[in-house]
C-alpha positions in Angstrom: -80.8 -37.8 -17.2 -78.5 -36.7 -20.1 -76.9 -33.3 -19.9 -75.4 -32.0 -23.1 -72.8 -29.4 -23.3 -73.5 -26.4 -25.8 -70.3 -24.7 -25.1 -68.8 -23.9 -28.6 -65.8 -21.8 -28.7 -65.9 -19.6 -31.7 -62.7 -18.7 -33.5 -64.0 -16.1 -36.1 -66.1 -13.2 -36.5 -69.6 -14.5 -36.7 -71.2 -13.8 -40.1 -74.6 -12.4 -39.6 -76.0 -11.5 -43.1 -75.2 -9.8 -46.4 -76.4 -6.3 -47.2 -76.2 -4.4 -50.5 -74.5 -1.1 -50.6 -73.2 0.8 -53.4 -69.8 0.7 -54.7 -67.9 3.1 -57.1 -66.4 1.7 -60.1 -67.2 3.8 -63.4 -70.4 4.9 -61.4 -72.2 3.5 -58.4 -73.3 -0.2 -58.6 -74.7 -2.8 -56.1 -72.3 -4.5 -53.9 -72.8 -7.0 -51.3 -71.1 -6.2 -48.0 -71.0 -8.8 -44.9 -72.4 -7.9 -41.7 -70.4 -9.8 -38.9 -70.4 -9.8 -35.0 -66.8 -9.1 -33.7 -65.9 -12.0 -31.3 -64.3 -10.2 -28.1 -62.3 -13.4 -27.2 -61.0 -13.8 -30.7 -57.7 -12.0 -30.7 -57.6 -12.0 -34.6 -61.1 -10.0 -34.5 -59.7 -7.6 -31.8 -56.6 -7.1 -33.8 -58.5 -6.5 -37.0 -60.7 -3.9 -35.4 -57.6 -2.2 -33.7 -55.8 -2.2 -37.1 -58.7 -0.7 -38.9 -59.6 2.0 -36.4 -56.1 3.3 -35.8 -55.9 4.5 -39.4 -59.4 6.1 -39.5 -58.7 9.9 -39.5 -61.4 12.0 -38.2 -62.8 9.0 -36.1 -65.4 9.8 -33.6 -66.8 6.6 -32.3 -64.6 3.8 -33.7 -62.3 3.8 -30.5 -65.4 3.7 -28.2 -66.6 0.5 -30.0 -63.0 -0.9 -29.8 -62.9 0.0 -25.9 -66.3 -2.0 -25.4 -64.6 -5.1 -27.4 -61.8 -5.0 -25.0 -64.0 -4.6 -21.9 -66.2 -7.4 -23.0 -63.2 -9.6 -23.7 -61.7 -8.7 -20.1 -65.0 -9.6 -18.5 -66.1 -6.1 -17.4 -69.6 -6.5 -15.7 -70.6 -3.1 -17.5 -70.2 -4.8 -21.0 -71.8 -8.2 -20.3 -74.7 -7.5 -22.6 -72.8 -5.3 -25.2 -71.9 -6.5 -28.7 -69.8 -4.9 -31.5 -70.7 -5.6 -35.2 -68.7 -4.7 -38.3 -69.7 -4.2 -42.0 -67.0 -5.4 -44.2 -66.2 -5.8 -47.7 -64.7 -9.2 -47.2 -67.0 -11.9 -48.7 -65.6 -14.8 -46.9 -62.7 -16.2 -44.8 -64.2 -14.3 -41.6 -61.8 -16.2 -39.4 -59.2 -13.6 -40.4 -61.0 -10.4 -40.8 -58.9 -7.9 -43.1 -58.7 -4.5 -41.4 -58.5 -2.9 -44.7 -61.9 -4.2 -45.5 -63.9 -3.0 -42.3 -66.2 -0.3 -43.7 -67.9 0.5 -40.2 -68.6 -0.5 -36.7 -71.7 -0.3 -34.5 -71.7 -0.8 -30.7 -74.8 -1.8 -29.1 -76.2 -2.9 -25.6 -79.2 -5.2 -24.9 -81.8 -3.5 -22.9 -84.2 -6.3 -22.9 -86.0 -8.9 -24.9 -85.1 -7.9 -28.5 -84.4 -4.3 -27.6 -81.2 -2.6 -28.4 -79.7 0.6 -27.4 -77.1 1.9 -30.0 -74.0 3.2 -28.2 -71.8 4.1 -31.1 -72.0 3.9 -34.7 -69.0 4.7 -37.1 -68.4 4.5 -40.8 -64.9 4.7 -41.8 -64.5 8.3 -42.0 -62.5 8.0 -45.2 -65.8 7.3 -46.9 -67.6 10.1 -45.1 -65.7 13.2 -46.2 -65.2 12.6 -49.9 -67.1 13.8 -52.8 -67.1 10.4 -54.5 -66.5 7.8 -51.7 -65.5 4.3 -52.9 -68.7 2.9 -50.8 -71.8 4.5 -49.8 -74.8 3.3 -47.6 -72.4 1.8 -44.9 -74.4 3.3 -41.7 -77.8 2.5 -43.2 -76.6 -1.1 -43.9 -75.4 -1.6 -40.3 -78.7 0.0 -38.9 -80.8 -2.0 -41.2 -78.9 -5.4 -40.4 -79.6 -4.8 -36.6 -83.3 -4.2 -37.5 -83.3 -7.8 -38.5 -82.4 -9.0 -35.0 -84.4 -6.7 -32.6 -88.1 -5.3 -32.3 -86.8 -1.8 -31.0 -83.7 0.3 -31.0 -82.9 3.5 -29.2 -80.2 5.9 -29.1 -78.8 9.5 -28.3 -77.8 11.2 -31.5 -75.0 13.7 -31.6 -76.2 17.2 -32.4 -75.1 17.4 -36.0 -77.9 17.9 -38.3 -76.7 15.2 -40.8 -76.5 12.6 -38.0 -80.0 13.2 -37.1 -81.2 13.3 -40.7 -79.5 10.1 -41.1 -81.5 8.5 -38.3 -84.8 10.0 -39.4 -84.1 8.6 -42.9 -83.5 5.1 -41.3 -87.0 5.1 -39.6 -86.2 6.4 -36.2 -88.4 9.4 -34.6 -87.2 11.6 -32.0 -88.8 10.8 -28.7 -89.4 14.3 -27.3 -88.4 17.3 -29.5 -84.9 18.4 -28.7 -84.0 15.5 -26.6 -81.7 14.0 -29.2 -83.1 10.6 -28.0 -84.2 8.5 -31.2 -86.3 5.4 -31.3 -87.1 2.9 -34.0 -89.9 0.2 -33.3 -90.6 -2.7 -35.6 -94.0 -2.3 -37.4 -96.2 -5.2 -35.8 -98.2 -5.2 -38.9 -95.6 -6.1 -41.5 -95.6 -9.6 -40.1 -99.2 -10.1 -41.4 
């Protein structure tokens, strides 16, 4: 009997997919951002995440995503099935993430086969609170990228109307009025 080892040490953020967002340069135009999975055992990834988030004024959830990354790195049983992803303006060289290019982060936990629970989603606040931000569509890009890898997502939204509207705009429905529990389920008929 031949036993093969599939142990592959990864030394860079895992590129998952491209996603078009809008970038401002004499008006808004298409820009292809990169959706990557942060590798918790890669100190370069953790450092890039730390250095990005520490300069995010008005950050609400970026620190939580960083905490989850560190807990997964340290082998916490509570974060065993958790992952952190980032949307970056970087187009290549993912073995060295540039903290200045990280546009947003999303922390998810697996709750079953192809089912995710969105723990935290944070767009770089510097793009949220400007009348003409350099990039738009960051949060939707992260959510829509996750939709490629699962059949169902659920989350508890913060109570701000703008946040609830964001999830509704991205295909989530509130599961029980006033619960702040939002669910998205892949349309089973889109495969046919």
